[in-house]
C-alpha positions in Angstrom: 33.9 -8.8 16.5 30.4 -7.7 18.3 27.7 -10.5 18.9 24.4 -9.3 17.9 22.8 -12.5 17.5 20.4 -12.2 20.4 19.2 -8.9 19.0 18.6 -10.4 15.7 16.9 -13.4 17.0 14.6 -10.8 19.1 13.6 -9.1 15.9 13.1 -12.2 13.9 10.7 -13.8 16.7 8.8 -10.4 16.9 8.4 -10.4 13.1 7.2 -14.0 13.2 4.7 -13.3 16.0 3.1 -10.4 13.9 2.9 -12.5 10.8 1.3 -15.2 12.7 -1.6 -12.7 13.9 -2.4 -11.2 10.4 -5.8 -11.5 9.2 -5.8 -13.7 6.2 -9.5 -13.0 5.3 -8.8 -9.4 5.2 -5.8 -10.0 2.7 -8.2 -12.2 0.6 -10.7 -9.4 0.3 -7.8 -6.7 -0.7 -6.9 -9.3 -3.3 -10.3 -9.3 -4.8 -10.4 -5.6 -4.8 -7.4 -5.5 -6.8 -8.5 -8.3 -9.3 -11.8 -6.4 -9.7 -9.8 -3.2 -10.5 -7.5 -5.1 -12.8 -10.5 -6.8 -14.7 -12.3 -3.5 -15.2 -9.1 -1.6 -16.0 -9.6 0.8 -13.0 -6.8 2.9 -11.8 -5.3 2.0 -8.2 -4.0 5.2 -6.7 -1.3 4.3 -4.0 0.8 6.7 -1.7 2.6 7.2 1.5 5.5 9.2 3.2 9.2 8.4 4.0 9.4 4.4 3.9 5.9 4.2 3.0 6.7 6.2 -0.1 9.2 3.7 -1.0 6.8 0.8 -0.4 4.0 2.5 -2.5 6.7 2.7 -5.6 7.4 -1.0 -5.1 3.8 -1.8 -5.3 3.6 0.1 -8.4 6.7 -1.8 -9.9 5.3 -5.1 -8.8 1.9 -4.9 -10.3 2.4 -2.6 -13.4 5.5 -4.4 -14.6 6.0 -7.7 -12.4 2.6 -9.2 -12.9 1.6 -7.1 -16.1 4.4 -8.5 -18.1 2.7 -11.8 -18.3 -1.1 -10.8 -18.5 -2.9 -9.5 -21.5 -4.9 -6.8 -19.5 -2.6 -4.6 -17.1 -2.6 -3.4 -13.7 -3.0 0.4 -13.6 -1.4 1.4 -10.3 -0.5 5.3 -10.2 2.3 6.1 -7.3 1.3 9.6 -6.2 4.8 10.0 -4.6 6.7 9.5 -7.6 7.0 12.5 -9.2 9.3 15.0 -7.1 8.6 18.1 -9.0 4.8 17.9 -8.6 4.9 17.0 -4.7 7.4 19.7 -4.1 5.3 22.4 -6.1 2.4 21.3 -4.1 4.2 21.5 -0.9 5.7 24.8 -1.6 2.7 26.7 -3.0 -0.3 25.0 -1.3 1.0 22.9 1.7 2.6 19.7 2.3 -0.9 18.4 3.8 -2.1 18.8 0.4 0.5 16.7 -1.7 -1.9 13.6 -2.2 -5.1 15.0 -2.1 -4.6 17.8 -4.9 -3.5 15.0 -7.2 -6.7 13.1 -6.7 -8.9 16.2 -7.3 -10.8 15.8 -10.5 -9.1 12.7 -11.3 -10.9 9.8 -9.5 -13.4 8.1 -11.5 -16.0 5.6 -10.2 -14.4 2.3 -9.3 -11.0 3.6 -8.8 -9.4 2.2 -5.9 -7.0 4.1 -3.3 -4.4 2.5 -1.4 -3.1 4.6 1.5 0.1 3.6 3.4 1.0 5.2 7.0 2.8 3.3 9.6 1.2 5.6 12.3 -2.2 6.0 10.5 -2.3 9.6 11.4 -0.3 11.2 8.5 -2.3 14.7 7.8 -1.6 14.3 4.1 -2.6 10.8 3.9 -5.8 11.3 5.9 -6.7 14.3 3.8 -6.3 12.4 0.7 -8.4 9.4 2.2 -11.3 11.7 3.3 -11.6 13.2 -0.4 -11.4 9.9 -2.0 -14.2 8.6 0.3 -16.4 11.8 -0.3 -15.9 11.0 -4.0 -17.3 7.5 -3.3 -13.8 5.6 -3.8 -12.9 2.4 -2.0 -10.0 3.1 0.2 -7.7 0.3 1.3 -5.3 1.4 4.4 -2.0 -0.1 5.4 -1.1 0.7 9.0 0.9 -0.3 12.1 0.7 0.6 15.7 -3.0 1.1 16.7 -3.7 2.0 13.1 -4.6 5.5 13.9 -7.3 7.4 12.0 -6.5 5.7 8.6 -7.7 2.3 10.3 -10.9 3.8 11.4 -12.0 5.4 8.1 -10.6 3.1 5.5 -12.9 0.7 3.8 -10.5 -2.3 4.2 -7.7 -2.5 6.5 -4.4 -4.3 6.2 -3.1 -3.7 9.7 0.4 -4.8 11.1 -0.5 -4.8 15.1 2.9 -4.0 16.3 4.6 -0.8 17.9 7.6 -1.0 15.7 7.9 1.1 12.3 10.6 -1.2 11.1 8.3 -4.3 11.3 5.2 -2.5 10.3 7.2 -1.6 7.1 8.4 -5.0 6.8 4.9 -6.2 7.0 3.4 -3.9 4.4 6.2 -5.1 1.8 5.3 -8.8 2.7 1.4 -7.9 1.8 2.9 -6.7 -1.6 4.9 -9.7 -2.3 2.3 -12.2 -0.9 -0.4 -10.8 -3.1 1.9 -10.7 -6.0 2.9 -14.1 -5.7 -0.9 -15.0 -5.6 -1.4 -13.3 -8.9 1.6 -14.9 -10.4 0.0 -18.1 -9.9 -3.7 -17.3 -10.6 -3.4 -14.7 -13.3 -0.2 -15.5 -14.8 -0.1 -19.4 -14.3 3.4 -19.3 -12.8 4.2 -20.6 -9.3 6.9 -18.1 -9.1 9.6 -15.7 -10.9 13.1 -16.2 -10.6 15.6 -13.6 -11.5 
C-alpha cells in the first residue's frame, strides 16, 4: 500500500491556512446582500464554468430548497448553467463567450443580484455577463481564486480565495456556500443545523 499521508497533510495544511486568511467582513457583506434579495424577493442569478458550474448548481439547491424549505418567503436563485440545451444552442449559434450574457439580456430587473464564479477570474463568458449586469445596474458578487483576475477587479463585492490552486479555490467557494447556508439556517429558520 502506498503512503500518501504527507501529501494529504500538506493539502489540509494549505487549505486551513487559506481559510484563516479569509476576510470575514466581506462574507458578512454578501450575507446581507443575499438577505436583502430574499426579503425583497429578487432573483439571484448565479453561474460558472466547469467545477464552478457545479458549485453554482449547488448554491441554487442549498438556497432554493435547503433554506427555503423552512421559510415562508423563498430564495430565488437562478443557475444559468443548468439548462444544457440552452447553453449549447447559444454556444453553437452565437458563441460560447455569450452563454451567460445572452441569458441575462432583457431579464435583469432593478435589485436583482448576480453571483459570478471563476477560479481564475478571467473566464470570458463570465466577464461578458458581469460587464452587462453592471451596465444594467445590478450588484455583482465575484467568487475567485489565484489573484482574482478581472472579475475581482470589477465585481462590487468579492469573495476571494487567495491561493494558486484550483482545487482549494473550489473547496473554499463551496465553504462560502455552506457557511452562509448555516448562518441562514440559524437566523432565518431558527435551526442550529440540519442533519440528514
